[in-house]
N, C-alpha and C positions, 0 to 999 in steps of 0.2 A: 229448722232453727240452726244457728251457728254453734250453740253450746247445748248439750243434752240436759235433760231434766237431772238426770244422776250427777252430772257435773255441777249443775246449780246447787244440789244439796251437798255436794263435796265442799264447794266454796263456802257453804253455810257452817260446816264443821271447822273450817279454817277462819270463821269470822271475817271473810271477805265478802263484800257487796258486789254483786254483779248485775249489770243490765246490758242487753244486746240491742243494737240497732241495725237495720239493713241498710242497703246502699242508698236508699232515700231517705235516711235519717228518721226512721220510724221504729218505735219500740217493737221488739221481737219477744223478749221474755226477760225475767228478773228472779231473784231469790228473795228469802226472807230477810237476810241481813241487809240488803239494799233498803227494804221497807223500814228496818230497824234504824239505820242511819239516816234515811229520808222519810220520816213518818208523814210529812205533808202529801207524799205520794200515795199513800195507802188508801185504796178504794177509789182513787182517782185515775191513776195510770191505766192504761189498757193497751193490748195489742194493736199495732198500728198507729199509736199516737205520735204525732210528729214531735221530735225532739225540742222543736221550738216552743211547744206547749209546756213541756216539761220544765224548760228554762223559765218561761213566764211564771209558772208556779213557784219555782225556786227563788227567783228575784223578788216576787211580791212578798214572800215571807221575810227576806233579808233586808229589803231596802228600807231606809227611814223615809218618812212621808215627804221630806224635802228633796229626796232623790227620785221619787216615782217618776217625775216627768222625763228623766233619762233612761227609763227602763228598756226601751227599744234599742238604745245605744248598747246597754249591758247585754241584752239577749243577742244581738249582733256579734259582739266580741265573744260570748260564749259559743256561739255557733262556729266561729273561726277557730276557737280552741278545739272544739269536738271534730272539726274536719281536718286540722293539721297537727294535732298534738303527736309530739315524738318522745317528750320527756315526762317523767312524773313530776306533779307539783302538789303543794299541801295547802290546806285551808282549814279554817274552824268552822264548825257547823253544829248548832245544837250542843255546844259545849264540848265537842269532840274534835280533836286534830285528825283530819283524814288525808291520806295520800291517795291521789287519783292518777291512775294509769289508764292507758287506752291502747288497744291492739287493732291494727287494720286487718281485716278478714280477707281472704283471696277473692271473696265475691264483691268486695267494696264496702261492706258493712263495718260496723265498729263494735268491739266488746269493751265496755268501761268497767273498770274495778275500782273499789274503794277499801282501804285498809285503815283501821284506827291504829294511830301510832301511840297515844299516850291516854292513860285513864283520865277521866275529869278529875281536876284538883280544885281546891279552894281558890277563887279569884282574888286578886289584891295582894300583890306582893309588898312586903315591907321594905322601907328604905335601904336596910342593911342588904336586901337581896339584890338591889340595883347597883350597890357600889362597885362589884366586879365588872358590870357592864359599862358604868362610867368610865373606869380605869381602862377597859380595853379599848375604848374609842380612840384614844391617842396612838394606839399601835396599829390601827388599820390604815393602810396607805391610800385606799380609795376613799371617797366620801362616805360618811356613815351618819345615820341618825336614828335615835330612839323615840318611839311614840308610845304613848300611854294607851289605855283601853278605848278612849275617845278619839284616837288618831291625832292627838295633839302632841307636838314636839316637846320632849323633856330634855334632850341633849343632842349635840352635834360634835363633829370634830371640825378641825380647820380645812381639811380637804373639802368637806361639804360646802362650807361657806365659799371656798374659791370656785367651785363648780357652778355655784349659783349666783355668784358676783355680790355676796352679802358683805357689806363692810364690818369692819371688826367691832365697831360700836353699836351695831345693830342687834337688837334683842330678837331672838327667834323662839325662845321657849314659850309655849302656849299657843303658836301658830300651827295651822294645818299645812301639809305639804303643798296642796293646790294653791294656798295663799302665797307661798314662796314663789312657785312657778308663775302666778299671776303678777306678782311684782316684778319678776324678770321681763315679762312682757308689757309692763306698765300699763295694764288694762286694756291692751289691744284685743279687739272682740274675737280674734283668732283663738284666744285662749279658752273660750267658753267651750268649745268642742273638746278640749283637752281635759277639763275637770272631770267628766264622766269616765273617762279612760284612766285618769289617774286614781280615781276612788275605787274603781273596779280592780285596778292593777295591785292596789295596796292590800287586797284580801287574799292574794294567792301566793303561797310559798313556793319558791323554785321555779316560778313561771315569770321570766323577765319580761319587763315591758319598757318601752323607750318614751322619752320625753323630748319634744323639740323645743329648742330655745332660740330667740332672735340670732340673726347672723348664721344660720343654717348650722347650729350647733345641736349635738344630741347627747343625751344622758341615757344610760342603761341602768335600770334599777331591779333589784332583786329582794324580795322580802323574806323574813323569817319571824314568826309569830311564837309566843309562848302562851299557855292556858291562863297564866297569871295576869294576861293583859298587856305584857310588855312586847314591843315589836322592834325588830332592828332591820334597817334597810341599808343595803350597800348600793352606792351610786359610782359608776364608772364613766368616764369621758369616751364617748364612742365616735366622736366627730370624725376623726381621721379615717376610722374604718368605714363610715358611712360615706364620706366623700370618695375614698377609694373605691367603694363599691359603686357609687354613682359615676365615677369616672369610668370605671370598668364597663358598666352598663352602655354608657355614652360611646366608649371606644368599640364595643361590640356592635352597636347600632351603626356607627360609622363604617366599620368594616362590612357589615352586611350590605350597607348601602352602595360602597365601593365595589363589592363583588357583583352586586346586582348591575351595577353600571358597566362594569367589565364584560359581564355577560351580554349585556345590550349591545355594547361596543363590538364585541365579537361576532354578533348577528346583524349587525346593521351596516348598510352601505354609507360610507361617509359622505359621498357627494349628494345623493338624493334623500337619504334618511329612511329609505325603504329597507326591507329585509335583505340580507346579502345572499349569494349563491348558497353558502353553506347551510344557512337556516332553511332557505327553500328546498334543498335536496333533502334535508331531514324531515321537514314537514311533508314533503311529497311522499316519502317512504311510510310515514306514520298514517297518513290519510289513505294511501292506497291499500292499506292492510285492513282497513274497515269495511264492512258490508253496506256500502253507500254509493250513490252515484257521484262520480268525480269527473271534472273537466279541466283541461290544462290548455292554457293559452300561451304561446311563446310570441312575443311581439319584438320586432326589429325595426329601427329606425332607418328609412331608405335613404341611401346616398349620404350617410353621415359622415364619411371621410371627406366628401366634396364640401360639406358645410364647415367642417374643421379647417380644411385648406383654405377656403375662401374667406371666412369670417374671423378665423382664429380660435384657439383653444377655449378662451374665456367664453366666447359666445356659444361654443359647442357645449361647454358645461352648463351654461345657462338653458340651452336648448334641451339637454338631457333632464334638468330639474322640472322644466316645463312638461316634458312627456311623461315624467314620473307623477307628477301632480295629477295629470289628466287621467292616466290609467289607474292610479289609485282611486280617483273619483269619489263620489258620495256612496256611502255603504248601501248594499242592497239586501234583500231578504235572505240571501244565500251567504254562507261563511266564505270569506275570501282573504287570500294571502297574495300580496304583491311583492315582487322582489326585483332588484337589478341583477341579472345574472352575470353581468360582465360587458364592458364596452357600452354599445348602444342597445343591448338585448335584455329584455325584460320578461318576467314570467307572472303568469296570473293562475292561481289555483282556486277552483270554485268547488265547494262541496254542496251535495244535494241539490244539484242543478240538471235539468234535463238538457239534451243536446240543443234544443230550440232556445232555452234560456241563456245557454253559453254562448250561442251564436248572437243573441241579442247584445250581451255584455260586449262581445267583440266588435260588432257594428257600431255600437254607441261609442266606443274608444275612437274607432276611425273617423266617426262623423264629428267628435269632439275636437280631435286633432285638426280636422279641416276648418274650424272656426277659431282656433287658437290665435292668440295675439302675437304672431311670429315677429312683426315689425318691432315689438318690445325688446326682442333679443337683438335684433340688428334691423336697421332702417331698410336694408337692402335684401333681407330674407323674407320672401313672399309666403313660403309654405314649407312645411315638412310633413311628409306622410310616413305610414308605417305598414309592414307586411306582418300578417298574423297567420300562425299555423295553430289549428285547433284539433284536439282529439279528446273523446269522452269514452268513459268505460264505467263498469259497475263492480265495485270491489267485493271480496278481496281480489286485487289484481296486481300484476307486476308493474311497479311504479317506474322502472328503467324502461320497459317496453312503452308506456304511456308517453314518457318524455321523448323516446326515440321517434315515435309516430307523429307527435306533434312537431318536433323539429324538422321531420321530412315534410310535413305540410307547409311549414314556414318557407323551406327552400323552393317548394312548388309555387307558393305564392310570388317568390321573387323571380322565378324563371317565367311566371305567366304575366309579368308586367308590373309587378309591385302595388302598393296601395290597394291591397285586397285581403280577402281571408279565403284560406284553403282549409278543408276538413279532412282528416284522415280517419279512417275506420279501424278500430283496434281488432285484430284477428281474435277469435274465440279462444285460441290456445294462449294468447298473451293476457287474456282475461283472468288467468289463474295466477294466483300469488306463487311467485318462484320459491319452492320448497327447499 
């Protein structure tokens, strides 16, 4: 348990109700004062009871019959308060004003506590008791409204009328606050979902709730109730703050996207769209450190300088893009990274591939290039071939050694007539990761 039985009894001495919940929002333990404040739980709450069931019992007792169809919305908002509460709030329950606080335990659970703030008094204040409240309204800079015990407006100040676009000649006394909001929306169906949130928000002191109005305007409402049935609500215009928050979130999203794009650009070859040498070398080092089979192909376009010289650099660039497209090819069962290493040289890194599978990939590249539409690059270009150096190993191994041996195999392919594949065998000593 988060709180011991001894501490439960200590809270009883202090007349503080306590109920504990674990990280899964299930009841762990409670004290006698908790049951005194919430007699509807006596004999029904049990260890392991989900908090959502406790809330359903709580709202079933409190809600008027016409509100019961919104009970699931009330329960969802109650769960949100339970999970995220950081400040105390107050509410009336069974004729008592209770202050509710919540502490987050290191294990992720919650300890909820309730303290009675005022002793019950006779309901129904006389008119003379309301006069100071009426007088105070005109000195409140924010919007303010007074409600009676049935949540009907008995007075407002001018700032309240301004916040909710109420003409000076419109009578608001006797209306309910959700009717005011409904009029702002002129009956738009969107307000139907707000009604339950408004009615629920009106019940809790010190727990601000927000109201959205047309035109992306926002109002923040904070409640204060008295046991005599009088309630005072302060309304503030939070539109600027909400818009600034939205703009900040939008700017942060845009910055994240821009940074992601910069990272992508820093790792991408501008001509072919493949990974660039920097990203390839980083990936090679990472993959070589893993205990896996790893194959490296280095592919070089044969006589590329002659293609550039004869057909021009525009044709040369088109040729490189076509080679890149063919080398990248359709995805295979093995993880592959294809990169332009520089000039007319490309790299292919294949994880979890046997030497035979890697050789098949290399041969498929060579055959595909033999059938490529080279005359689409230039009518006089009949063909372009590649030389391929291949080296395989099993990690963890020295990535630099793997690259050096594949590169040596590439030059062997060049020496031996080009348009071919040469295989280099990685020495046993190079198969160990350099430490």
